[in-house]
N, C-alpha and C positions, 0 to 999 in steps of 0.2 A: 504494500500500500504506500501511496505517496505520503511523505512526511508533511506535517502542518507547517505553514509558513508563518513568519511574523507579519501580521496584518496591521498596518498603520493607518487604516482608513478612518476618516472623520465620522463616518456613520452611513449605513449600518457598520458597526464596528466589531472588533474582536470580542468574543465571549469567553469566559473561563473554561478551559478544557475540561476541568472537573465537572462543571455543569453540563457540558455537552455529553460527557460520558454517562452521567446519571440519566439525562433525558433519553439517550439512546437505549439504556437498559430498561427504562420504564415505557418506552414508546408503544409496544404492542399491548401491554397489560399493566395499567397503573395500579399498583398495590393490591393485586388480586381482583380487580374490578372486571377483568376480561375486556377492557376497553382502553384505547388510547385517549389521552386527555382531550385531543382534538375532536373526538367523537362524542364526548359527554354533553348532556344537557347542562346549560349554565345554571339551571335551577335545581339540578339533582344534588343529592347530599354529597356525592363525591367531589363535584367541582366546588360546591359551596364551602367545603372544608379546605380546599386548596386556596380559594379566594380569601377566606377569613384568616388563614395562617399567613398568607402573603402580606395582608394589611397589618397584621399584628407585628410581623417581623420588620416591616418598613417603619412603623411607628416606633418600635424599639430602637432601631438603628439611628433614626433621626431625633429621638426623644421628642416626638411630636406632642405638644402639650394638649390638655383638655381644651375644648372650644374650637378645634379644627377638624374638618372633614377631609378624608383621603379618598379621592376618586380615581378610578381606573377607566380611562376613556379612550376614544379613537380620535383620529384627525390630526395627530401630531401637534407640534408647537404652532404650526401655521393656523390651525383652527382656533387656538387660544389667542392669537392676535386679534380675533374678532370677539371671542367669548369674554375676554377681560373687559373691554369697554361695555359690552352688552350687559354685563353683570355688575360692574363696579361704578358706573356713572351715577346710578341711584338718584336720578332726577337732575344731576348736574349736566353741564354742556361743555366742560373743558377737562382735559387730562394733561398731565406733565410727563414728558418722555425725555430720557437721556439718549442722545444719538452718538453711538460709539463704534458703529460698524455695520456690516451688511445685514445682520439679523435685526438689530434695533431699527434700521431703516425700513425693513419690511413690516415690523410691528407698527411703526409710525404711520406708514402708508395705509395700513388696514384701519387703524384707529381713526384716521381722518374721515372715514366713511360714516362715523357715528358721532363725532364731536370735534370741537376745535382742539388742536394739539399745541401745547406750549412746549417749546424746546428748552428744557431747564439747563441743559449743558450739551455741548457738541465738540467733538474733536476732529471734525471733518477737515478743518484747516491744516491738521498735521497728518492727513491721509490715514487717520485712525491708527496711529502708531502708539497711542497711549490712552489711558483712561483719564477723565477729568479729575482734578483735585477737589476735595470737599468744598473749598472756598470758591470754586467756579460754579457751583450749583446755584441757580436762581429760581426759587420756588415761590409762586404766589399762593395766597390762601383761597384762591377760587378753583383750584384743580380738585377734582373728585378723587384722584389717586395719582401716584407716581410710578412709572414703569422704567425698568432698566434691564440690560442684558449683562449679567455679571462676567460672562466669558464669551468673547466673540470668536467662534471657531475658525472663521476664515482668516481674519487678521491676526489671530493669536494674541489678543489683548484681554487682560483680566483685571477686574477691579480689585485693588488691595484693601478696600473698605466697603462697608455697607452704608449707602446714603442715608442721611438723616432727613426725615420728611416732615417734621413738625406735627406729627400726629396723623397725617394723611396716609391711607393704606398704601403699602409698597408692594408692587407686583414685579415678579422677576421670572425671566425666561432662563431656567437653570438646566436646559437640555444637556449641556456638556459638562456641568460641574456637580449636579446633584449626586450624592453618595460618594464623592471623591474625598470628602473631609467632613468633620463635624459641622453642624449648622445650627444657628440660633433661630429656629423657626418662628419664635414669637416676635421677631423683628418684622415679619412679613404679613401682608394681608392675603396674598396669593402667590404660590410658587407653582410653576408648571415646568414639565420636562418631557420631551420626546424620549422614548425609552432606548433608542438605538445607539446609545453611546456608553453609558455606565449602568443601565438598568436591565436591558434585555433586548429582544429583537424589535425591529420596526413593526409598527402597527398598534402599539400601546402608548398612551400618554398618561402620565401621573400628574394629578393636580392636588395640591394641598391648599385648602381655602378656609379662612376664618369664618366661623358660623354666622357672625353678625353681618357678613357681606353677602349672604345667600338670601334670595327671596325678593329682590327688588330689581329684577331685570327690566330692560327697556321694553316698552309696549311693542308688541309685534315680534318679540324674540321667539324664534322657533323652539319648540320643546327640547330638541336635542342640543340647543345652545344655552340652555338655562341650567346653571349649577344646581338649582333646587330640584330639577327633574332627576338628576343623577344622584344627588345626596339622598333624596327621599326613597329612591329605588335601590340603594346600595350598589350603585354603578351597574345595575342590571335592568334599566328601563328598556333597553334593546339588547340583542345578543352582543355581549362584549367580545373582545379579541381574546378568547379563552386560552389558547395555547401560548400566546405571548405573555398573558398574565401568569400562567403556570411557570414559564421559564423565568420571568422576573422573580417569582417567588423562590426559585432555586438559586438565583443570583443573590437574593437577600440572605438566604441561609449560608451561602458560600462566604459572603462578606462577614457574617457573624463568626464563622470558623476562622477567618483571617485575623480576628481580633477586633472587628468593628471599624468604625470610620476613623478613629484616631490612628489606628495602625495603618489603614490605607493612606491616610494623609502623609504619614512618614515615608511610606514606600513611594508615593507619587512625588513627593518633594525630592527624594534621592534621584529618581529617574529624570526629572526635569533639570535638576542642578547638573547632573552629569552631561546631559545632552547640550545644554546651553554652554557649559564650560568647554566642551569640544568645539562648538561653533566659535566661541569667543577667542579661543586659543589659536584659531586657524586664520591664515590670511586668504583663505580660499572660499570660506562660507561666511555669510552675513545674516544676522537677524535684525530686522528694522525696528523692533519694538523697544521702547524705553525699558531698561532692566527692571524697574520697580513695578511695571505693569505687564510683565511677561506671563503668558498663560502656562499653567502647569499641566494642561491637558492637550494643547495644540501648539506645536512648535514649528512655525514657518521658517524657512531659510532659503537663501538664494546662493547660486554658484557664481564665482567671479566671472566665468564665461558662460552666459546663457546658452551658447551653442552646444554646451556639453550636457544640457538637461536630459535629453533623450538617452544619451549614453549612460548617464547616471542611473536613470530608471531601468534601462535594460540590464545593466550589470547588477543592480540591486536585486532585481527580480531573480536573476540567475543565482544570487546568493541567498534566496529565500526571504527577501525583504520586499514587501509589496505594498501597493497603494500609497506611494509617497509623493505622487504628483500634487503640486499645490493647486488651490482653487483657480479656475480660469480667470477670475477677476484680479488676482494678484500675482499669479505665476510662481515660478520657482518650485520649491518642495514644501511639504508639510508632513510632519510626523505627529500623529495623534496617539497619545500615550495614556489612554484611559486605564481604569482600574485593572482590567483583564490583560493588559500588556505587561508581561513579566519583565523584571529587571534584566533578565538574560537577553530579551529582545532589544532593549535599548543599548546594552553593551555590544551586541552584534552589529547594530546600526553604526555606533561610534567607530568600531574597528573598521567597518566597510568604508565609512566616510574618510577616515585617515588614510587608508590604502588608496582610495580613489584620488585623494589630493596628492599623494606621493606619485601616482602614475601620470596625472594630468595637470597638476598645479605648476 
């Protein structure tokens, strides 16, 4: 059989091999049920037990406080770009957004369909190579909520702080950072994340929403876009993405076996520090992001000679290092080093980069 590669994709991303092996073992017959999880009724006792355990494990990992609902939905973060204003405006007509990269721009564009958008801070003038500083945020008291993207996967920019909002609900697109480190959930009104980076396979979206923000959606909001619909139905108003939910539950259990989010944070810091150190020590590779704002999840870098990009990708693939091509909007390379990327994979990439520089630099 072909050996597994080190997959640096930004998403859908690598999953823990231990989880894949468990899913493989349970595929035809889950715990003596005689069924694959993908065949189960979402309302049957077997799947309900899977769903309840997954939520309990997620709450434990994140220390989700009382007063928050955890929803397992569909539609990805892109649907949340609309669901956030639909549910959080609550009679208001303005929302504040921080513009720090490609994904916050998409969220802003969608929010403008429902309300006036106040840009509370923007780093567009620096080509999104940093996060704004706390004193650059300008918030009025007329915004119904504040939205930001803690980690921009395309540009590789990460906020080193949580914005202070003066009591306004804070909404965050944590698709690429949720579960990569401990999190103070109580600082947020809504946290949402597409699963396909640190949680599980594509098709599932996790939403953690404060209960007092549920139940006052915009008039005309479709039932499927109302948080109350899903909260009242235990995320089973319609048929949920059952197999993705199951796999996410296996990932949550895997994270607990690793020692939880504090342990993962330490591992992720080591991986990122090693890779950035290799880039910075080189005269051949460059990372454009201000060091204080560098992402621990997505590491973009460019080669001194862009004409070597394809050679780099071809030889990397031959070495078992795949999906390193940077996003088309920024070019170069990007190594996404989420929870499931082992330190061994980052070490292998660094060795390859050093050898490539020796050959072509």
